[in-house]
C-alpha positions as CSV (number, residue, x, y, z in Angstrom):
1,M,7.7,6.3,-8.2
2,T,9.8,6.8,-11.3
3,S,8.2,7.5,-14.6
4,S,10.2,4.9,-16.4
5,T,8.6,2.1,-14.5
6,T,6.6,-0.2,-16.8
7,G,3.8,-2.4,-15.6
8,Y,0.3,-2.1,-14.2
9,K,0.0,0.5,-11.4
10,A,-2.4,1.3,-8.6
11,I,-1.9,4.1,-6.1
12,A,-3.8,4.6,-2.9
13,K,-3.3,8.0,-1.3
14,Y,-4.1,9.5,2.1
15,L,-4.7,6.3,4.0
16,P,-5.2,6.9,7.7
17,I,-2.3,4.8,9.0
18,S,1.3,5.6,9.7
19,P,3.7,4.4,7.0
20,S,6.0,2.9,9.6
21,K,3.2,0.4,10.4
22,V,2.7,-0.6,6.8
23,R,6.3,-1.0,5.7
24,P,7.1,-4.2,7.6
25,I,4.0,-5.8,6.1
26,A,5.0,-4.6,2.6
27,N,8.4,-6.2,3.1
28,L,6.7,-9.6,3.5
29,I,5.2,-9.5,0.1
30,R,7.7,-7.5,-1.9
31,S,8.7,-9.3,-5.2
32,R,6.3,-12.2,-4.7
33,S,3.7,-13.4,-7.1
34,Y,0.2,-11.9,-7.0
35,I,-1.4,-15.2,-5.8
36,E,1.2,-15.6,-2.9
37,A,0.9,-12.0,-1.9
38,E,-2.9,-12.1,-1.8
39,A,-2.8,-15.3,0.3
40,V,-0.3,-13.7,2.8
41,L,-2.2,-10.5,3.1
42,G,-5.5,-12.3,3.5
43,T,-4.3,-14.1,6.6
44,L,-2.7,-11.1,8.4
45,P,-4.8,-9.3,11.1
46,H,-3.1,-5.9,10.7
47,K,-4.9,-2.8,9.5
48,G,-2.1,-2.1,7.0
49,A,-2.6,-5.6,5.4
50,G,-6.1,-4.6,4.4
51,F,-4.9,-1.4,2.7
52,L,-2.1,-3.3,0.9
53,L,-4.6,-6.0,-0.2
54,R,-7.0,-3.4,-1.5
55,T,-4.3,-1.7,-3.5
56,L,-2.9,-4.9,-4.8
57,R,-6.3,-6.1,-6.0
58,S,-6.8,-2.7,-7.7
59,A,-3.5,-3.1,-9.6
60,A,-4.5,-6.6,-10.7
61,A,-7.8,-5.3,-11.9
62,N,-6.1,-2.6,-13.9
63,A,-3.8,-5.2,-15.5
64,M,-6.7,-7.4,-16.5
65,D,-8.7,-4.5,-17.8
66,L,-5.9,-3.2,-19.9
67,N,-4.8,-6.6,-21.2
68,K,-7.6,-9.2,-21.6
69,N,-5.3,-12.2,-22.0
70,I,-3.4,-11.8,-18.7
71,N,-4.2,-14.3,-16.0
72,E,-3.6,-13.8,-12.2
73,E,-0.9,-16.6,-12.1
74,S,1.4,-14.7,-14.4
75,L,1.5,-11.5,-12.3
76,F,4.1,-10.6,-9.8
77,I,4.9,-7.5,-7.7
78,K,7.6,-5.5,-9.5
79,E,7.6,-2.5,-7.2
80,L,5.9,-1.7,-3.9
81,L,6.3,1.7,-2.3
82,V,5.0,3.0,1.0
83,N,5.5,6.7,1.3
84,E,4.6,9.3,3.9
85,G,1.6,11.5,3.2
86,T,0.6,14.7,4.8
87,R,0.5,15.1,8.6
88,H,-2.5,16.6,10.2
89,K,-1.5,18.5,13.3
90,R,-4.0,18.5,16.2
91,I,-3.9,20.0,19.6
92,W,-4.0,17.6,22.6
93,A,-5.2,19.2,25.8
94,R,-3.0,18.5,28.8
95,G,-3.2,19.4,32.5
96,R,-2.8,22.9,33.9
97,G,-3.9,24.6,30.6
98,R,-1.0,23.2,28.6
99,A,-1.3,21.6,25.1
100,D,0.8,19.1,23.1
101,R,0.8,18.4,19.4
102,Q,-0.7,15.3,18.1
103,L,0.4,14.2,14.6
104,K,-2.1,12.2,12.5
105,R,0.0,10.5,9.9
106,Y,-1.1,9.4,6.5
107,A,0.4,6.9,4.0
108,H,0.5,6.6,0.2
109,I,0.9,3.1,-1.2
110,A,2.0,2.4,-4.8
111,V,2.0,-1.1,-6.3
112,V,3.3,-2.0,-9.8
113,L,2.6,-5.4,-11.2
114,D,4.2,-7.0,-14.2
115,V,4.0,-10.3,-16.1
116,K,6.6,-13.0,-15.5
């Protein structure tokens, strides 16, 4: 995220889900209003939708805490980033004494809300 971005931010780091699973869900709500995005994420059954919803609500709470005269209807998603976090490498035992690598991927989600 660039440092010149203005707005109300929330960042969730080290979420135990692959970023490639979260990005299609993030594309559904990108540049929508807060109310619309919350309604869309609330109806989706995906695990990534829960992580996005939690981060979105955190950004809205930050906005309302910093500026008391903001209401939810005036907020929209200015920026939404889903980046790759660290990868934990594990050993996966296979037959005949062999081993494969198993990568546990993690995601970072950053949401920036702004006023219309």
